[in-house]
C-alpha positions as CSV (number, residue, x, y, z in Angstrom):
1,M,126.1,182.9,107.3
2,D,127.3,184.7,104.1
3,L,127.4,182.3,101.1
4,I,127.8,182.6,97.4
5,T,126.5,180.3,94.7
6,F,128.2,179.6,91.4
7,K,126.9,177.1,88.9
8,G,125.0,175.3,91.6
9,H,127.9,175.1,94.1
10,I,127.7,177.0,97.4
11,Y,130.8,178.5,98.9
12,P,131.6,180.8,101.8
13,A,131.4,184.4,100.7
14,F,134.9,185.2,102.0
15,Q,136.3,183.3,99.0
16,A,135.3,186.3,96.8
17,Q,137.0,188.9,99.1
18,G,140.7,188.1,98.8
19,N,143.2,187.7,101.6
20,A,143.3,183.9,101.4
21,A,146.7,184.1,103.2
22,Q,144.9,184.7,106.5
23,F,144.1,180.9,106.6
24,A,147.7,179.8,106.0
25,I,149.6,182.4,108.0
26,P,149.1,180.8,111.4
27,F,150.7,177.6,110.0
28,A,153.4,179.5,108.0
29,K,154.7,181.2,111.1
30,H,155.9,177.8,112.3
31,F,157.9,177.1,109.1
32,C,158.9,180.5,107.7
33,I,161.7,181.6,110.0
34,G,164.6,183.9,109.1
35,K,164.7,186.1,106.0
36,G,162.2,185.4,103.3
37,Y,159.7,186.6,100.8
38,D,156.0,186.7,100.6
39,I,155.4,186.6,96.8
40,G,152.1,188.0,95.5
41,F,150.8,189.3,98.8
42,C,148.8,192.1,97.1
43,K,148.1,194.3,100.2
44,E,150.5,195.1,103.1
45,E,148.0,194.0,105.7
46,W,147.8,190.6,103.9
47,K,151.5,189.9,103.9
48,L,153.2,187.3,106.1
49,P,154.5,189.2,109.1
50,G,158.3,189.7,108.9
51,A,158.5,188.7,105.2
52,I,159.9,190.9,102.5
53,G,156.9,191.6,100.2
54,I,157.3,190.8,96.5
55,D,154.4,192.1,94.4
56,E,154.4,193.7,90.9
57,S,152.0,196.3,92.3
58,L,154.9,197.8,94.3
59,G,156.5,199.0,91.1
60,N,160.0,198.3,92.3
61,G,160.9,195.9,89.5
62,Y,160.4,192.7,91.5
63,D,157.7,190.2,90.9
64,A,157.3,186.4,90.9
65,M,159.9,185.9,88.2
66,H,162.3,188.7,89.2
67,L,163.4,188.4,92.8
68,P,166.2,190.4,94.6
69,E,169.6,188.7,94.0
70,Q,169.9,186.9,97.3
71,D,169.1,183.4,98.6
72,V,166.5,183.4,101.4
73,D,165.5,181.1,104.2
74,Y,162.0,180.7,102.9
75,I,159.5,181.7,100.3
76,F,155.8,182.0,101.3
77,S,153.2,182.4,98.6
78,S,149.4,182.4,98.9
79,H,147.1,182.3,95.8
80,C,149.7,183.6,93.5
81,L,151.0,180.7,91.4
82,E,147.7,180.3,89.5
83,H,148.1,183.8,88.1
84,V,151.6,183.4,86.5
85,D,152.1,182.5,82.9
86,D,154.3,179.4,83.4
87,W,153.8,178.0,86.9
88,T,156.5,175.3,86.5
89,T,159.2,177.7,85.5
90,T,158.2,180.1,88.2
91,L,158.2,177.4,90.9
92,E,161.6,176.1,89.7
93,Y,162.9,179.7,90.0
94,W,161.6,180.1,93.5
95,L,163.2,176.8,94.5
96,S,166.5,178.0,93.2
97,S,166.2,181.2,95.3
98,I,165.9,179.4,98.6
99,K,169.0,178.5,100.7
100,K,169.8,174.8,101.1
101,G,167.7,173.7,104.1
102,G,165.3,176.5,103.5
103,V,161.5,176.3,103.2
104,L,159.0,176.7,100.5
105,F,155.4,177.3,101.8
106,L,152.6,177.4,99.2
107,Y,148.9,178.0,99.8
108,L,147.0,177.2,96.6
109,P,143.5,177.2,95.4
110,D,142.1,173.7,94.8
111,L,140.4,172.5,91.6
112,S,137.3,171.8,93.8
113,Q,136.4,175.5,93.8
114,V,134.5,175.8,90.5
115,Y,134.7,179.6,90.1
116,W,138.5,179.6,90.5
117,R,139.0,177.3,87.4
118,P,140.6,179.3,84.6
119,W,137.8,178.8,82.2
120,H,135.5,180.6,84.7
121,N,137.9,183.1,86.3
122,R,140.2,184.5,83.6
123,K,142.6,185.9,86.2
124,H,143.6,182.3,86.9
125,K,145.8,180.6,84.3
126,H,146.1,177.3,86.1
127,C,144.3,175.0,88.5
128,F,146.0,172.7,91.1
129,T,145.4,169.7,93.3
130,P,147.5,168.6,96.2
131,S,148.6,165.6,94.1
132,I,149.9,167.8,91.2
133,I,152.0,169.9,93.6
134,E,153.2,166.9,95.5
135,H,154.5,165.2,92.3
136,F,156.2,168.4,91.1
137,L,157.9,169.0,94.4
138,R,159.1,165.4,94.8
139,D,160.4,165.4,91.2
140,H,162.4,168.5,92.1
141,G,164.1,167.0,95.1
142,C,162.1,168.7,97.9
143,A,162.5,166.9,101.2
144,N,160.2,166.7,104.3
145,L,157.2,167.4,102.1
146,V,153.9,168.0,104.0
147,I,150.7,168.7,102.0
148,S,147.4,169.4,103.7
149,G,144.0,168.3,102.6
150,V,141.6,170.8,101.1
151,D,140.3,173.3,103.7
152,L,137.0,175.3,104.0
153,N,138.6,177.9,101.7
154,N,138.9,175.2,98.9
155,S,142.7,175.6,99.2
156,F,145.6,173.5,100.4
157,M,149.1,174.0,101.9
158,A,152.3,172.5,100.6
159,V,155.5,172.9,102.7
160,C,158.9,171.4,102.0
161,T,162.6,171.9,102.7
162,L,165.3,172.1,100.1
């Protein structure tokens, strides 16, 4: 079993290899139907199948805060929101880009993974818990909210309709 240790905490080595979306995609396929975006997918092989990829590395002018001018059926995003400057403004923008009745599907790193905390991993600007995301989404009128517990990837899923 491949493990890594950080500050006395032991984690699966796959947490340091990227492609966190692989753990959420099997669930996302049940919710993310129609036309939608995968925001921050990083590599084509990591993108939600059928989604329009939005990633600043593509160099086409689109990123988390600059989406194409169209409402979509869903937005899927895995391990992206912790990298943006202002996660609340970003998430409000995403919510405004989804059609009424559409779906937001987030897969986020949890505070329980010590290395992913912003004061250890400078690529991360924020840390999350299911409770923080639940309060935000409820306060922004999201319905049918489902939030998972923290998984073996020290991450959680949040899914809601608008």
